[in-house]
N, C-alpha and C positions, 0 to 999 in steps of 0.2 A: 522503642523505649526500653532501655537497659539500666538496671540498678545493680550496682556492685554489692555483694553480700559476703561477709567474712573476708578471708584473705585472698581467695582465688575464685570464689563463686559469684553467681549473678542470677537475677531474675529478669527475663526479657518478655515483654508482651509481644507475641507474634501477630495475633489478630484478635478481634473482638466482634461478636455478632450481637448487635443491639446496644441499647443505652437506657437511660431513664424513661424515654418515650416508649420503648418497647414494653416496659412494665405497665405503663398506663394503657397502652393499646390492648394488651392481653387481658387486663382487668375489666376493661369496658366492653369487650367483645360480647359479653352476655347480654348487653343491651343494644348491640348493633351500633355502638358508638366508638369513637377513637379519641384523639386529642381534643382538648377544649382551649383552655388558656393556661399559661405557666403557673399561675397561682392555684387554680383548681387542680391542676395535675400534681403539683407539689403536695397539696392537701390529701389527694387520693393516695399517693405513695406512703405518706405518713399514716393514713388510716389503715392501709393494708398491713403495714409493719406493726402498728400498735395492736391490732386485733388478730394477728396471727394468720392472715390470709397470704401465705407465702408463695403459692404456686405461680403467680405472675412473674416473680423474680427468676423463675427457671428459664425464662425466655431471653435472658442475657447470658451469653456464653463467652468465656475467656479462654484463650489458648496461650500457654506460657512455654518458653524454653528456659529450663532451669539447670544450672550447674551447682552441684551440692555434694558434700561428703556422703559416703554410702550410709553411715549411721544416721544421718538426717533423712536420707531417702527412705529408710525403713519406717520413719515416723510419718513421712508424707503419704506413703501408700496405705497407711491405716485409714485414711479418709477415702472410703471405697466408692463413694458416689462421685467419681471422676474417671476420666480416661487417661491412661498413662502408657507411654512407650519409652523404655530406657535403652541407653546405649548398651550394646552387648560386648562382654568381655570374651565371648567365644570368637567373634569375628573381627574385633579390633584389638590392638595392643595398647595397654594402658601406658600413659606417660607418667613421669615421676612427679605427680601432683598429689599432695595430701594436705589435709588441714592440720595445722599445728597451732594450738591456742596461744594467746599472748600471756595468759596467766593460768594458774591452777586453781580449781575450785574444790572445796571440801563440803561434806554434807552439812546442811543447815540444822543445828541442834534443835531448833524450834519448829521446823517444818520438814518432814521426811521427804516431801516431794521436791524440795528445792536444794540447790547447792549455792554456796557463797564463795567469793574470792577469799583467799587466805594470805594474809599479809606477812609472809615469811619468805624473804628473798632467797634463802638457801634452799628451802623446799621447792620453790618455783624453779630455780636453776637446775636442781638435781632431777626433778620430775620431768621437766621439759627435755632435758638431755637424754633421759632414758627413753622417752617417747620418740625423739628424733632418731636416736641410734637404732631403735627397733624398726622404725619405718624404713630407714636407709638400708638396713640389712635385709629386710623382706623384699624390697624392690631389687636389690642386687641379686638375690637368689632367684627372683622372678625372671630377670633378664638372662641369668645364666641358664635357667631351664629352657627358655625360648631359644637361646643359642644352641642348646643341645638337641633341639628338634622336638621338644615336648609341645604338644598342642596347647594353644592359648587357653582353651577351656579347662585344662588341667593345671597349667602354670599359675593361673589366676587365684587358685584356692589358697595360696599362702599370703595373699595381699591383705593388708589391714583394712578395717572398715573406715579408716580415715581417708582412704583414697577418694578422689573426686570422680563422680560420674555425671552424666547428663541425661535429661529426659524431657519429653514434651508432655505437658500436663494440661488437660482440658477440663474445665469445670464450670457449672452454671452458678449464677449469683447466689441462689438459695444455698447451695452446698458450700460455696465460698464463705458465706456468713457463718456457717457451722464450723468450718475450718478456723476462721479467725477467733471465734469464741473459745476454741480449744487451745490454739497455738499463740495467739497474740495476748498472752496472759503470763504473769510472772511465775505461775506454777509449771509452765511448759519449760522444756530444756532451753537454755539460753540460745543455742545455735539455731534451733528451728524458730524461736521467737524472731530472730533477725530476718528470716525468710518471710514469716507471716507479716511483719511490719512493712517489708518491701511490697508485698502483694496488697496490703491495705492502702499503701500510698497510691498504687495504680488504680485501685477501685475508687479511691477518693477523687482522682483526676477524671476518670472516665464516666463515672455515675455519681456525681456529687450529691444529688438529692437522695438517692437510695442509701448512700453512705451515711449521710447525716441522719436519716431516719433509723438506720441500723444502730448507730451509736446511741440514739435517744431511746429506742424501744426494745432492742433485742440484744445488744452487746452486753456480755456478762464478764468480760475480762477487765484488766486494769492497766493495759499498756497503751491504749489508743486515746485515752482521755488527756486533755490539756495539750494537744498537738504533739505528743511524744513521737508519733510516727514521722512527722516532718523532720525531726532532729535525727532520726535513726536511718531513714531511707536514703 
């Protein structure tokens, strides 16, 4: 299952350990019981979510392959309760792949945490051209350093944080819900919002009962309501 994100990125579900039934089994093990019937199991998941009994959700584990710009990667790694292995610029040579936005945003005068599109065609044209030229020049210099025999680990230091990287990201459902609360929200940077929405779409498909309970009792953001994730993913 692969979902395209931004211009060249993606989120791919590599494998998953567990599902909604795993949450139920973990919760009922205290009583030596497991699954009962679909309706009772649904009610149990909702009860767990509503009353803050979140440890059973740790028994569902997702492994993702993600391609994303380096500046988005820096936000992803802030969510420490996950395992991550990133592509190394020491051992592999970067390709000429970077993220270039479709439009420029400016600070939101009413909310310092947000940025908003600026409807000025000339500003957009000029700013995007400066960005593109800077990225092209940096990559040209990178390739020149490589051709001179400079080690990749040294040549890479001039590359912009708009360059794409790849990583495997493994996270349990409890930690994923925390990630979605932080990043599937309009206060998060737009680019990581797109990755969060893609991940939410995968969660919705693979663990629909837990996803529904999460939205009802724990979700604190504002981007997953009203089916927004279906339009975005």
